[in-house]
C-alpha positions in Angstrom: 99.4 25.8 122.1 99.7 28.0 119.0 98.9 26.3 115.7 102.4 26.8 114.4 103.7 24.9 117.5 101.0 22.3 116.8 102.3 21.8 113.2 105.8 21.3 114.5 104.5 18.8 117.0 102.7 17.0 114.1 105.9 16.6 112.2 107.7 15.3 115.3 104.8 12.9 116.1 104.9 11.3 112.7 108.6 10.7 112.9 108.2 9.4 116.5 106.2 6.5 115.0 109.2 5.6 112.9 111.7 6.1 115.8 109.6 3.7 117.9 110.4 0.9 115.4 114.1 1.4 114.6 115.7 -0.2 117.6 118.4 -2.7 116.5 117.4 -2.1 112.8 119.1 -1.1 109.6 117.0 1.8 108.2 116.6 2.3 104.4 115.2 5.6 103.4 114.4 7.4 100.1 115.6 10.9 99.4 112.3 12.7 99.9 111.8 11.1 103.4 115.4 11.7 104.3 114.9 15.4 103.5 111.9 15.6 105.8 113.9 13.8 108.5 116.8 16.3 108.0 114.6 19.2 109.2 112.9 17.0 111.9 116.0 16.2 114.0 118.1 14.4 111.5 119.5 10.9 111.4 121.0 11.5 114.8 117.5 10.9 116.3 117.3 7.5 114.7 120.6 6.4 116.2 119.5 7.8 119.6 116.4 5.5 119.2 118.7 2.5 118.6 119.1 2.3 114.8 122.2 0.4 113.8 122.7 2.1 110.5 120.9 4.4 108.1 121.3 3.8 104.4 119.9 5.0 101.0 116.8 3.2 99.6 118.7 1.5 96.7 118.9 -2.0 95.2 122.7 -1.7 95.8 122.3 -1.6 99.6 121.8 -4.4 102.1 122.0 -5.4 105.7 124.8 -7.3 107.3 124.8 -11.0 108.1 124.2 -10.2 111.8 121.5 -7.6 111.2 118.1 -9.4 111.3 115.9 -6.3 111.4 115.1 -3.7 108.7 113.0 -0.6 108.6 112.1 0.9 105.1 110.8 4.5 104.9 109.5 5.5 101.5 107.4 8.3 100.0 105.9 6.2 97.2 103.3 3.5 96.5 104.3 0.0 97.6 104.3 -1.4 94.1 106.3 -1.3 90.8 109.9 0.0 91.2 109.5 0.6 95.0 108.5 -3.0 95.6 111.4 -4.2 93.4 113.9 -2.2 95.4 112.6 -3.6 98.8 112.8 -7.1 97.3 116.3 -6.6 96.1 117.5 -5.3 99.5 115.9 -8.2 101.3 117.3 -10.7 98.8 120.9 -9.5 99.6 120.3 -9.5 103.4 119.4 -11.9 106.2 116.4 -10.2 107.6 113.8 -11.9 109.9 111.8 -8.8 110.8 110.8 -6.0 108.3 108.9 -2.8 108.9 107.7 -0.7 106.0 106.5 2.9 106.4 105.0 4.7 103.4 103.8 8.3 103.2 101.0 7.1 100.8 97.7 6.3 102.6 96.0 2.9 102.2 93.0 4.5 100.4 95.3 5.8 97.7 96.9 2.3 97.4 93.4 1.0 96.7 92.9 3.7 94.0 96.3 2.7 92.4 95.2 -0.9 92.4 91.8 -0.1 90.9 90.2 -1.7 94.0 87.0 -0.6 95.7 87.3 1.9 98.6 84.8 -0.3 100.5 87.4 -3.0 100.9 88.7 -3.7 104.4 90.9 -0.9 105.8 94.3 -2.4 105.3 94.0 -5.2 102.7 96.8 -3.9 100.4 99.2 -3.5 103.4 98.4 -7.0 104.6 99.2 -8.4 101.1 102.5 -6.6 101.1 103.3 -8.0 104.6 102.9 -11.5 103.1 105.2 -10.6 100.2 107.9 -9.4 102.7 107.7 -12.7 104.5 108.0 -14.5 101.2 111.0 -12.5 100.2 112.6 -13.1 103.7 112.2 -16.8 103.0 109.9 -17.8 105.9 106.2 -17.0 106.3 106.7 -17.2 110.1 109.1 -14.2 110.1 107.6 -10.8 111.1 106.5 -8.1 108.7 104.6 -4.8 109.4 103.4 -2.2 106.9 101.9 1.1 107.9 101.1 4.6 106.6 102.7 7.6 108.3 102.3 11.1 106.7 106.0 12.1 106.8 105.6 14.8 104.2 106.5 18.0 105.9 109.8 19.7 106.8 109.5 22.6 109.4 112.0 25.0 107.9 110.9 27.6 110.5 107.8 27.9 112.8 105.9 29.9 110.1 107.3 28.0 107.0 106.8 24.3 106.2 108.0 22.7 103.1 106.8 19.4 101.6 109.8 17.6 100.2 107.7 14.6 99.1 106.0 16.9 96.6 109.1 19.0 95.5 108.5 18.3 91.8 104.7 19.2 91.9 104.3 22.3 89.7 101.2 23.9 88.3 100.1 22.9 84.8 100.9 25.1 81.8 99.1 25.4 78.5 101.4 22.8 76.8 100.1 20.3 79.5 96.6 21.1 78.4 97.5 20.2 74.8 98.7 16.8 76.1 95.5 16.2 78.1 93.4 17.1 75.1 95.2 14.7 72.7 93.4 11.7 74.4 89.9 13.4 74.4 87.4 13.4 71.6 86.9 16.8 69.8 83.6 17.6 71.5 85.1 17.0 75.0 88.4 18.9 74.6 89.0 21.5 77.3 89.1 25.1 76.3 91.4 26.2 79.1 93.3 24.9 82.1 90.5 26.4 84.3 88.1 23.7 82.8 90.3 20.7 83.7 89.2 18.6 86.7 91.0 16.0 88.7 89.5 13.0 87.0 90.7 14.2 83.5 94.4 14.1 84.7 96.7 11.1 84.2 96.6 8.5 87.0 100.1 9.4 88.3 99.1 13.1 88.9 95.8 12.1 90.4 97.6 9.9 92.9 100.2 12.7 93.7 97.4 15.3 94.3 95.4 12.8 96.4 98.5 12.0 98.4 99.2 15.7 99.1 95.6 16.2 100.2 95.7 13.1 102.4 98.8 14.5 104.1 97.2 17.9 104.7 94.0 16.2 106.1 96.2 14.3 108.6 97.9 17.5 109.6 94.6 19.3 110.2 93.3 16.3 112.0 96.3 16.5 114.4 95.8 20.2 115.2 92.0 19.9 115.4 91.4 22.4 112.6 88.4 22.9 110.4 89.5 24.6 107.1 87.8 26.7 104.5 89.5 26.1 101.1 90.3 28.9 98.6 92.2 28.8 95.3 94.1 31.2 93.0 94.9 29.5 89.7 93.7 26.3 87.9 96.0 23.7 89.5 95.4 25.2 93.0 91.6 24.9 92.2 91.9 21.2 91.7 93.9 20.6 94.9 91.7 22.9 97.0 88.5 21.2 95.6 89.9 17.8 96.5 90.7 18.9 100.0 87.3 20.6 100.5 85.5 17.4 99.5 88.0 14.9 101.1 85.8 12.1 102.5 87.8 11.6 105.7 87.6 15.3 106.6 83.8 15.4 107.3 83.9 14.0 110.8 87.0 16.1 111.7 85.3 19.3 110.6 82.3 18.5 112.9 84.4 18.4 116.1 87.4 20.6 115.2 88.2 23.2 117.9 90.0 25.7 115.6 89.2 27.2 112.2 91.5 28.2 109.4 91.5 29.5 105.8 93.7 27.7 103.4 94.6 29.6 100.2 96.3 27.6 97.4 98.2 29.7 94.9 99.7 28.6 91.5 103.4 29.5 91.2 103.0 30.0 87.5 100.8 33.0 87.9 104.0 34.9 88.9 107.3 33.4 87.9 109.0 36.8 87.9 109.0 36.6 91.7 110.7 33.1 91.5 113.4 33.9 89.0 114.0 37.6 89.9 117.0 38.8 92.0 115.2 41.7 93.8 114.8 39.7 97.0 117.2 41.2 99.6 117.6 38.0 101.5 120.7 36.2 102.6 119.2 32.6 102.6 118.1 33.1 99.0 121.6 34.0 98.0 123.1 31.0 99.9 120.7 28.6 98.2 121.8 30.0 94.8 125.6 30.2 95.5 126.4 26.9 97.3 125.9 23.4 95.9 122.8 21.4 96.8 123.1 18.9 99.6 122.9 15.5 97.8 119.4 14.3 97.3 117.9 17.6 98.7 116.0 20.5 97.2 116.0 22.8 100.2 119.5 22.7 101.7 123.1 23.2 100.6 126.6 21.7 101.3 128.8 23.9 103.4 132.5 23.3 103.1 133.8 22.7 106.6 137.5 22.3 105.7 138.2 25.8 107.0 137.8 24.5 110.6 140.4 21.7 110.0 144.1 21.5 109.3 143.6 19.5 106.0 144.8 20.8 102.7 142.0 21.8 100.3 141.9 19.1 97.6 139.5 16.5 96.2 140.6 13.8 98.7 140.1 16.0 101.8 136.5 16.8 100.7 135.8 13.0 100.9 137.1 13.0 104.5 135.1 15.9 106.0 131.3 15.7 105.9 129.7 18.9 104.6 127.8 21.3 106.9 124.2 22.5 106.1 121.6 25.1 107.0 119.2 22.9 108.9 120.0 22.9 112.6 116.9 21.5 114.4 118.9 20.4 117.5 120.8 23.6 118.2 118.7 26.4 119.8 121.3 29.1 119.2 121.8 28.1 115.6 118.0 28.0 115.1 117.7 31.6 116.4 120.4 32.6 113.9 118.7 30.7 111.1 115.4 32.5 111.8 117.2 35.9 111.6 118.9 35.0 108.3 115.5 33.9 106.9 113.5 37.0 108.2 115.9 39.9 107.9 117.3 41.9 105.0 120.7 40.8 103.7 122.7 43.4 105.4 121.0 43.0 108.8 121.3 39.2 108.5 125.1 39.3 107.9 125.5 41.6 110.9 123.5 39.1 113.0 125.9 36.3 111.9 128.8 38.4 113.2 126.9 39.1 116.5 126.3 35.3 117.0 130.0 34.6 116.3 131.1 37.3 118.7 128.8 35.9 121.4 130.0 32.3 120.8 133.6 33.3 121.0 133.0 35.3 124.2 131.3 32.3 125.9 134.4 30.2 125.1 136.8 33.0 126.3 138.4 33.1 122.8 140.6 36.2 122.1 138.2 38.1 119.8 138.9 41.6 118.5 135.7 43.6 118.3 135.1 45.6 115.2 132.1 47.7 114.1 131.1 49.0 110.6 130.7 47.0 107.5 130.9 43.2 107.8 133.3 41.5 105.4 133.8 37.8 104.6 137.4 38.2 105.8 136.3 39.5 109.2 133.7 36.7 109.7 136.4 34.1 108.6 138.9 35.5 111.2 136.2 35.0 113.9 135.5 31.4 112.7 139.3 30.6 112.8 139.3 31.3 116.5 137.4 28.1 116.9 139.9 26.0 114.9 141.7 23.3 116.8 139.4 23.9 119.8 137.3 20.8 119.6 135.1 21.7 122.7 134.3 25.2 121.3 133.5 23.8 117.9 131.2 21.1 119.4 129.4 23.7 121.5 128.7 26.0 118.6 128.7 23.6 115.6 125.4 24.9 114.2 126.5 28.5 114.3 129.8 27.6 112.6 127.9 25.9 109.7 125.6 28.9 109.2 128.5 31.3 109.5 130.7 29.4 107.0 127.7 29.2 104.6 127.5 33.0 104.8 131.3 33.5 104.2 131.3 31.1 101.3 128.3 32.9 99.7 129.9 36.3 100.1 133.0 35.0 98.4 131.2 33.1 95.6 131.2 34.4 92.0 127.4 33.7 92.1 127.2 36.6 94.7 128.5 39.2 92.3 126.5 37.6 89.5 123.4 38.2 91.7 124.0 42.0 91.6 124.6 42.1 87.8 121.3 40.1 87.3 119.5 42.6 89.5 120.8 45.5 87.5 119.8 44.0 84.2 116.3 43.1 85.5 115.9 46.8 86.4 116.8 47.7 82.9 114.3 45.2 81.5 111.6 46.7 83.8 112.4 50.1 82.4 112.5 48.8 78.8 109.1 47.3 79.2 107.7 50.6 80.2 109.4 52.5 77.4 108.6 50.0 74.6 106.8 46.7 74.0 107.8 43.0 74.2 109.8 42.9 70.9 111.8 45.9 72.2 112.5 44.1 75.5 113.7 40.9 73.6 116.0 43.2 71.6 117.6 44.3 74.9 118.4 40.6 75.7 119.7 39.7 72.3 123.2 41.3 72.6 123.7 39.5 75.9 122.8 36.1 74.3 125.0 36.8 71.3 128.0 37.7 73.6 127.7 34.3 75.3 128.6 32.3 72.2 132.1 32.1 73.5 131.6 32.4 77.3 134.2 32.6 80.0 133.8 31.0 83.4 132.4 34.1 85.0 129.9 34.8 82.3 126.2 33.9 82.4 125.6 30.4 80.9 122.6 29.1 78.9 120.7 28.4 82.2 121.1 32.0 83.3 119.7 33.2 79.9 116.7 30.9 80.4 116.1 32.5 83.8 116.1 36.0 82.2 113.7 34.8 79.5 111.3 33.4 82.1 111.5 36.8 84.0 110.6 38.7 80.8 107.8 36.4 79.6 106.1 36.2 83.1 106.2 40.0 83.6 103.8 41.7 81.1 100.9 39.2 81.0 99.2 38.4 77.7 100.5 40.4 74.8 99.1 40.8 71.3 101.0 38.5 68.9 102.5 40.5 66.1 104.9 40.2 63.2 107.4 42.2 65.2 107.2 39.8 68.2 107.7 36.8 65.9 110.7 38.4 64.3 112.2 39.3 67.6 111.6 35.8 69.0 113.2 34.3 65.9 116.4 36.3 66.4 116.5 35.3 70.1 115.9 31.6 69.3 118.7 31.6 66.7 121.2 33.1 69.1 120.1 30.7 71.9 120.5 27.7 69.7 124.0 28.8 68.9 124.8 29.2 72.6 123.5 25.8 73.5 125.4 24.1 70.5 128.6 25.9 71.6 128.6 24.3 75.1 131.6 22.0 75.5 129.7 20.0 78.1 126.0 19.9 78.6 124.8 20.6 82.1 122.2 18.3 83.7 119.4 20.8 82.8 120.5 21.0 79.1 120.7 17.2 78.9 117.1 17.0 80.1 115.9 19.8 77.8 117.7 18.5 74.6 117.4 14.8 75.3 121.2 14.5 74.7 123.7 13.2 77.2 126.7 14.9 75.6 127.5 17.8 73.3 128.7 15.4 70.6 125.1 14.0 70.4 123.6 17.4 70.1 122.8 18.5 66.5 121.6 21.8 65.2 118.1 20.3 64.5 117.8 18.9 68.1 118.8 22.2 69.6 116.2 24.0 67.4 113.4 21.6 68.4 114.3 22.0 72.1 114.4 25.8 71.9 111.1 25.9 70.0 109.4 23.8 72.7 110.8 26.2 75.4 109.3 29.2 73.6 105.9 27.5 73.3 106.0 27.1 77.1 107.1 30.8 77.5 104.2 31.9 75.3 101.9 29.9 77.5 103.3 31.6 80.6 102.4 35.0 79.2 98.8 33.9 79.2 98.8 32.4 82.7 96.9 35.3 84.2 94.6 35.9 81.2 91.5 34.4 83.1 92.0 36.7 86.0 90.2 40.0 86.7 91.9 41.4 89.8 95.4 39.8 89.8 95.9 40.2 86.0 99.1 42.3 86.3 102.3 42.0 88.2 103.9 44.9 86.3 103.0 48.6 86.7 104.4 50.9 83.9 105.8 54.1 85.2 108.9 56.2 85.2 111.0 53.1 85.6 108.4 50.3 85.8 107.5 48.4 88.9 107.2 44.8 89.7 104.1 44.0 91.9 104.4 40.5 93.5 101.3 38.5 93.0 101.6 37.0 96.5 101.7 40.4 98.0 98.6 41.4 96.0 96.7 38.3 97.3 97.6 38.9 100.9 96.7 42.7 100.6 93.3 41.7 99.2 92.7 39.2 102.0 93.5 41.8 104.7 91.7 44.7 102.9 89.8 46.6 105.7 86.6 46.8 103.6 86.6 43.0 103.1 85.3 43.1 99.5 84.1 39.8 98.0 87.3 38.2 96.5 87.2 38.2 92.7 90.1 35.9 91.9 90.4 34.1 95.3 87.8 31.3 94.7 86.1 29.6 97.6 85.9 25.8 97.1 82.6 24.5 98.5 82.6 21.4 100.8 79.2 20.0 99.9 75.6 21.1 99.9 75.7 23.5 102.8 78.4 25.6 101.3 76.7 25.5 97.9 73.4 26.7 99.4 75.2 29.5 101.3 76.9 30.6 98.1 73.6 30.4 96.2 71.6 32.3 98.8 74.2 35.1 99.0 73.2 36.1 95.4 69.7 37.0 96.7 70.0 37.5 100.5 72.4 39.1 102.9 74.3 35.9 103.5 78.0 36.5 103.8 80.2 34.4 101.5 83.2 32.8 103.1 86.2 35.1 103.2 89.9 34.1 103.7 90.2 36.5 106.6 87.2 35.0 108.5 89.4 32.8 110.7 92.2 33.4 113.2 94.6 31.2 111.1 95.6 31.8 107.5 97.6 29.2 105.6 99.1 30.1 102.2 100.1 27.1 100.2 102.2 28.1 97.1 102.0 25.2 94.7 105.3 24.9 92.9 107.6 26.6 95.4 108.3 29.8 97.3 111.4 31.9 97.7 112.8 32.9 101.1 112.4 36.6 100.2 108.7 36.0 99.4 108.3 34.4 102.8 109.8 37.5 104.5 107.6 39.7 102.3 104.4 38.0 103.3 105.4 38.1 107.0 106.0 41.9 106.7 102.7 42.5 104.9 100.7 40.6 107.5 102.5 42.4 110.3 101.8 45.8 108.7 98.1 45.1 108.9 98.3 44.6 112.7 95.8 41.8 112.3 95.1 39.1 114.9 95.2 36.6 112.2 98.2 34.2 112.3 99.7 33.5 108.9 101.7 30.3 108.1 103.3 29.5 104.7 103.4 26.0 103.2 104.9 25.1 99.9 106.3 22.2 97.8 109.9 23.6 98.0 112.2 26.5 98.7 113.1 28.1 95.3 116.2 29.6 93.8 116.1 31.2 90.3 117.7 28.2 88.5 115.0 25.8 89.8 112.3 27.4 87.5 113.9 26.4 84.1 114.1 22.8 85.5 110.5 22.7 86.6 109.2 24.5 83.5 111.3 22.9 80.7 112.6 19.7 82.1 109.9 18.2 84.3 107.0 15.9 83.3 104.3 17.7 85.3 101.6 15.3 84.1 103.4 12.1 85.1 105.2 12.6 88.4 107.4 9.8 89.8 105.2 7.9 92.3 107.5 4.9 92.4 105.7 2.6 90.0 
């Protein structure tokens, strides 16, 4: 069994534990666990296992009078707000049997309760079982509490996402300032590279330990002994915690397989996350279509085209949306793999091919046509399935992916993608011809022209995406009077754009702290924009500590973007196997330290990421579909026997980055307390 199949089996096995308990139960599940289930068979598998209903984990939900059993599935600690919601649901129901699954291990519950790790293995869970019986109203009723690592979503065999950690993002220099405020002058950290796990706020410590615990469970299942490497300060903390994880020692002694795990900070290259150079259909779909409610990694596909209903607000409430995840449909899964791994044009042609094959299987009167694929052509093929329930049922997954493609090709966001790409190319050229102030002057007219924007213009969020692109590209620049003046002009224009918004988007509400445009004053907008530029200045310095991966931009005739992920993988597979300069090996105890120490004096080879037959790249903070394809292509080009798998906290689209940078409390993640 290959390791990628083993990882898929791991995710299925964890959900099988939940499925074994849902018979005749009402299931209450939080969004992060629901997103993991979505890619692991979906709610359908719970109903097939005997669940009576599946509901959101909310104080406003309850079981019916004749439903005595409940199963709760949560991604948080069993205390604080999470415990309150469980209590509220039980209080509104008539349960006599409750099962609670949490993705947070018991050892981390002990840490959160400031209890000694020496305490008996499940004391906190036993105490919560007693509380459940108390809330049900009879200590003789049945309660079970257990930990299951339900943190992964297998988006494809070589790409796994961790929805439970979707808001985890590498720390930036402004976070360092916050950390230092609570430390005495002599103990303040000079840089993010100096920060260790124990100096972080408790919430972030628990989040990192939970992620590491989940990864340890995964490696335990596939019998892997891992060597940990890190590129970037936050990755260094996570990799160090995994390398020295106390429960991993016994596993590593008996593990049958070996792997290298390289953690990489997203903030080292945000240009790749916000840029529009990725020629990938899935990336465009994620940007063009609305997010599936409660999800970060899937979209809502309008299915009305396959019905006879008129398109209005009421009809959208009748027909459930389609989506990209199709774990129970082999044909749709094959199409999804093609969409994820091919270039845009090839992927669209593959969608047409799958539609033609599906129509032929159902003996539908399809007219073959070659040449350029248009949304109208794809739509005409899809319409052949309309009013043919059996055909729709047989090819439901293919219909959803095809409609997602059509709706993306018709979306205003699709044409906006090309205009973004053209402007980014101009910025690359401008950076080669001039300096940072000159590049900001290129952006200024666009910002000023948006003071009175039309619907098809770029909004404030799009302008923030461009600013992140520009500030992440050059690396650290010399601060000058010209730069300050250019920034001041951009800030003034941006403040005006934000203040002119008739309605504040969700992102602008979080950034400004105002729920409506009537609350937003000029002073509040100035404060918000100043804070954003402080973070942008910090992003420029994110690679300052690096020696080898210091640049993602090569000046030339037109300037070239050099993706950091590609640079890292090229270095790992370099035929000469030089000692990595910026890929830091995290030692797992005395043996590794001795090996590293002796290598300075003797011919003892240091651990290298290409030493083992499996390479796992974990991008902390999210990865784009085009980056996934890029890495797959780079690995293939080296014709290496090493198998590469990507893990990340989420699938990114450009607009996610302003949210994670400017509107997320990275130091205090939501752990349910």
